[in-house]
C-alpha positions, 0 to 999 in steps of 0.5 A, a space after each residue: 140274107 139270101 141276097 147277101 150270100 149270093 153276092 158273097 159267092 159271086 165275089 169269091 168266084 170273081 176273085 178265084 177267076 182273077 187269081 188264075 195265072 197266065 200259066 194256068 190259063 195256058 195249061 187249060 187251053 193246052 189240055 182243051 180238046 179240039 173239035 177236029 181231035 176231041 180225044 187228043 189233049 196236046 197243043 197243035 195238030 197231031 202231025 205237028 205234035 208227032 214231028 216236034 216230039 221226034 225232033 226233040 228226042 233225036 236231038 236229045 239222043 245225039 247229045 247224050 251219045 256225044 256227051 258219053 263219047 267225051 266222058 269216055 275220052 276223058 276217062 281214057 286219058 285218066 285210066 290207061 286201061 279204059 277203052 279209048 275214044 277219038 273225039 273226032 268221032 263225036 257225030 259218027 254213024 252210031 251216035 246218029 243212029 241212036 238219035 234216030 232210034 229215040 226220035 222214031 220211038 217218040 214220033 211213032 208212039 205219038 203218031 200211032 196213039 193219035 191215029 188210034 184215038 181218031 179211028 176208035 174215037 176213044 181214049 183208053 189204055 189199049 191205045 197206048 199199049 199198041 202204040 208202045 209195042 209198035 214204036 218199040 220196033 224202032 230199036 232195029 235202027 241200032 246196030 246189032 253188034 252195037 247199042 241194040 242189045 244193051 238198049 233192048 235189055 234195058 227196055 225189057 228190065 224197065 218193062 218188067 219193073 212196070 209190070 211188077 209195080 202195076 201188079 202190086 196194086 191189083 186185088 189178086 196179088 197175094 197180100 204177103 207179097 205186097 208188103 215186100 218193099 224191095 222189088 227194085 233191089 231184087 230185080 237189079 240184083 238178078 240182072 247184075 248177077 246174070 251179067 257178072 256170071 256171063 262175064 266170068 263163065 259165058 263170055 261168048 253170050 255177051 255182045 263183043 262191044 259190051 264184053 270189051 267195055 267190061 274187060 276195060 272197066 274191070 281192068 282184069 287180065 283175061 288169063 285171071 278171068 279164065 282161071 276163075 271160070 275154070 276153078 268154078 267148073 272144077 277144072 284144073 288151073 294152069 298156074 304157069 299161065 299167070 307169068 307176066 300178069 302183074 297187079 299193076 297191069 291188071 289193076 287188081 284191088 284185092 291186095 293180091 301179089 304176083 306170087 299169089 297170082 
């Protein structure tokens, strides 16, 4: 009986080994540490992994900006008030800079992470934290008056969300707060409220390019926005300044008429 059981176990083992697909075998080979880099699980040497990651993200960043440029050009033809874009500027300086930012970010993270693994001879979360902080400095490749501020704000919001999600799994976090399931909506609402407040009340705090985008997308006359801001501050509003601010021109969707403006 014992010999029969051993034989059956051997047959099952051979069947399980033969059932492995080439993809699973390749995956196991990819994650197998190399003797020269025992703490790295990527395929190929570290410098090649860093280079490929940087080039891939550079191409993805440029392609994304080119796609956005094409969409803005199409929207400008459909909606006259939308900010126009020249299709000849598909590979302009800003689009290439955005690709360089993503490429340097990915390459920096991969390279620094591998370097820390080799120096410290261990894999831990601190390596990824330090690599991410240092690689984040690649945002300086973007123009200060261009994509740098919106990208930094987006990265900050994402970081806050990650910290919030990680805190929910900790024992020290209050149990009553763990039962709240809508932190993502709360965070989105808080960030949107700040942007809309600045759009009405404190336009000077927004980057010029982003403010231009909001004014074009909102299709509201600047005189109307200034009147709303003055009313919010309990300041007098000059109704005579609305002459010529028609509903058709501003794209008002609230049902207001020229006389009511």
